[in-house]
N, C-alpha and C positions, 0 to 999 in steps of 0.2 A: 454319513455317506457310506456306500458299500464299496469295499476294496476287493479287487480281483487280482490275485497273484498268478492263478493258473486258469486254463481252460477258456481263455479269451478267444472270441471268434476272429476270423481273418480280418473282417471289417474293423473290429475293435482294436486289433493289433495295428492296423494301418492308421486308424485315427490317433492312437496313442503316439505312434511314431511321428505323425504330422505335428502333433502338439509339441513334442520334444524338439523337433527340427525348427519349428517357429520360435520356440524359446531360445534355442542355441543361436539362431540368427540375430535375435534382438540383443543378446548378450555380446555377440561379435560386433554389432553395430555400435553398441554402447562403448566398447573398448576403443573402436576407431574414433568415435566422437570425442572421447576423453583424451586420447593421445593427440589428436589434431588440435583440439581446443587448448590443451596445455602448451603445445608447441607455439601456437600463435600468441598466447598470453605471455610466455617467457620471452618471446622475440621482441616484445614491447617493454621489457624490463619492469613488468609489474611486480610489486612486492608481495610475497606470500605473507599472510597474516594481516596485511593492510588493505590490499586491493583484491585479493582472492584468497580462498581457503580450499585446501584439499580435504576431501571427506572419504573415509574408507581406507583400504590398504593400497589401492591402485594395482591390485594383483588379482589373478584368478584364484577362486576358492571353491571347494567342494561343499555342496549343500544337499539336503534332502528336500525335494519339492514335490508337491502333490499335483498331479495332472488329471484333469477330467476328460475322459475319452468316450463318454456315452453319447450316442446319437440323440436325435430329437425325440425318439421313442424310449431311450434308455438313459434318462437323466440320473445323475448321481453316481455314475460308475467312475471310480478314481483309483489311482495307483501312485504310491510314493516312489520316486526314482532319484537316485543319486546323479546330480548333474554339476557341471561347472558353471560358476557365475562370476561375472566380473564385478569386483567390489571396489568401485571408485566413482567419485563424482567431484565436480568443481563448483564452487559458489563464488559469485562476485560479492565484494564487500564495499559498502558505500555509506554515506551519512545523509540524513534527511531531517529537516526541521519539522517537528510535530506541533502545529499551532494550538491544538486542543489541550495538550499537556505542557505546552511551552518548554519543550525539551529537544535536544539534538539526539536523534536515535541512530544507533548503529544497526544497519540493515544488511541482509544477505539475500541473494537470489540465485537459483540454479542457472548455470551457464546455458544460454540458448544460442546455438550457432547454426548458421545456414550459409552455404557457399563461401566459407571463410570469413563471414562477418558475424557480429554479435548483436544481440538485442537484450536489453534489461528494462522491462516495462516499469518496474518500480522506480528506476532512476530516470528514464527518458520520458515516461508517461505517454509513450506511443509504441507501435509495433514495427518501427522501421529498423532494419538491420544496418549497422554502421561498421566502418573499418575498425580493426583492432586498435590502431593508433588513436582513433577518435574515442573509442571506449576507454582506453587507458587514461586519456585526458579528462574525460567526464567523471571517472571514478575519483581521481585526485581532486578535481574542482568541486565535487559534491560536498567536501568537508568545508571548504572556504565559503561556499554558497550557503550551507546550513548555518555556519557561524554568523554570517552577515544577516541572515533572516532572523536568527535568534536575537542578535544585538538590536536590530531595528525594531523588532516586536517589543523588546523590553524598554527601549527608549520611548516608544509610543505608549506603552502601559504607564510609564511614569507621567507622561503628558496627560493622559486621561485622568489619572488619580489626582493630579494637580488641579485639573479643571473642576473635578467633583468637589475638592476641598474649597476652592474659591466660591463655587456656587452655594455650598453649604454654609459658608460664613456670611454670604449675602442673604440667604433665606434659611435661617436656622430652624424654622418650624416646618419646613417642607421636607418631604421624603424624596431623597435623590437616589436613583438606582442606575446601574449600568447593565446593559444587555450583554449576555454571554455570547450572543450570536454575532452581533455586528459592532459592539463597543459603543453603541449610542447611549447617551445620557438622558434620562427622563426625570423631570422635576414634577412631583405630584403634590399639589397644594391641598390643604384641608377642606377647601370649599369645593373640591371635585375637579377643578381645572388642572390641566397638565400640559407641559410642552416637552418635546423631544428634540435633542440636538445631536448632530454628528460632530466629531472632534477631528480637526485637521492636525497634521503632525507638528505644527507650530503652536498648537493650543487654541487656535481660533475655533469658535463655535459656529455651526451653520444650522439654522432651524430647519427641521424636517417635518414636524407635525405640531399642531397646536389645537388643543381641545378646550373649548370654553363651554362649560356645562349649561349655562343659562341659554346659550344660543342653540346648542345641540338638542336640548329638550323641546325646542319649538318645532312645529310642524308646518310644512308647506309654505304658504304666503307669509305666515307670521315670522318665519326665519328670514325670509327675504326682506321684509319690512324692517326687522331688527338690524340686519346688515346694512341697509340703506341709511339708517339713522345714526350709525356709528361715525 
């Protein structure tokens, strides 16, 4: 990029000033957002390090920032200017159960605030803004909910494993597999026939699909006649 320290035109000076003014306004808005959000968070007695995390210094710092002030015909005109930047952000902290890794995850999300209310999509799974008191409760509840989901999943996992072991003992020559997607159990026999079951939380099996090779290989009316004779 081309940098101009001297001999900028009046239009270029004006564009540079406008860019700096816009940047300064964004930083001021950022400070106001930070201050108001922190005030609301602390008013609900949320715990730092558990329910929220402060990032940065929470103060104004001086930085060198490059601004592009070229017009549509003068692309690439830049100048590095010393400006004030607000160095502060807040993140909500919550827990979530990850069923793919079978683990409780510690999650964070930047504070999204509007009209004195908060939104945390990763926690809420929607874009509805809620009262600070409601958000405080949801952040706390997220940990107990994640723990319950983790425990329930592991109890079910043991149930599925037990069902597989019982089927394997009954059909030792069959290949029994478990779907990673929906935990269904498929029994594959050497003759090509197979049957798939879903497993209820109490260990009961519910048939979902049954493939009988001799019937499936038949075409048209032959298949219907075979089914009629069974």
